[in-house]
N, C-alpha and C positions, 0 to 999 in steps of 0.2 A: 515122730519127732517130739521130744519133750519141750514143754514151754513153762513159763512162770506167770502166775496170775497173782496180782496184789489186790487185796480187798480191804475196804474200810468196814469195820464191824461196829455196830451200835448195840447198846443195851448191856454191855459187859460191866458189871459192878465190882468184880473182884478177880483174883487170880484163878479161882475155881471156875469162873465163867469162861476164862480163856481155855482152860482144860476141856470144858464142855464143848466149846466151838471146835477145838482140835479133834475131839472124839467124834463129832458129827461129820467132819470133813474126811477123816481117814478112810472110811469105808467106801467113799465115792469111787466108782470105777475109773481107773487111770491115775489116781493120786499116788505119787511116789514119796513125797514128803510134804509136811505141813508145819509151819511155825506161826504161832499166834502170840502177839505181843500185847499184853493188857495195857501197858503204859502208853503205847501209841495207838491202841484200838485198831490194830491192823492184823491181817493174816497174809502170809506168803505161802503159796501152794505151788509145788512143782509136779509135773507129770504130763501125761497125754490126756488133757482134761478140757472140759467146756465150762466156762465161767458160770453159765446159767445153772448147771447142775450143782456147783459149789454153793451158789447163792441160795438155791432151793433147800439144800441140806442144812445150811445155817439158819434159814428162816424156819424150817421145820423144828429146829432145836430151840426156837423162841427168841432169836436174835435178829438184828437187821444186818444186811450186807449189801455192799455195792462195789463195783470195780473202782479201784483207787485211781484217781486222775494222776497222770505223770507230773512230776515236779517240774516247775519252770526254773530254768537257770538264770 
């Protein structure tokens, strides 16, 4: 069953950094799609995935990552 993980990314200084984060996440087993938004410093990843593996891949690429807290209405 596919799920969506939203992450807050730290350390991105430009659009190229967003591409680097995206390229770090794409090869993680189970990732179906990834969208990184430099302006909001977030990543949305879909697939059969574990958030810990995504965070590790992003940190290995030199950035910070944590699961994004749900928005309060």
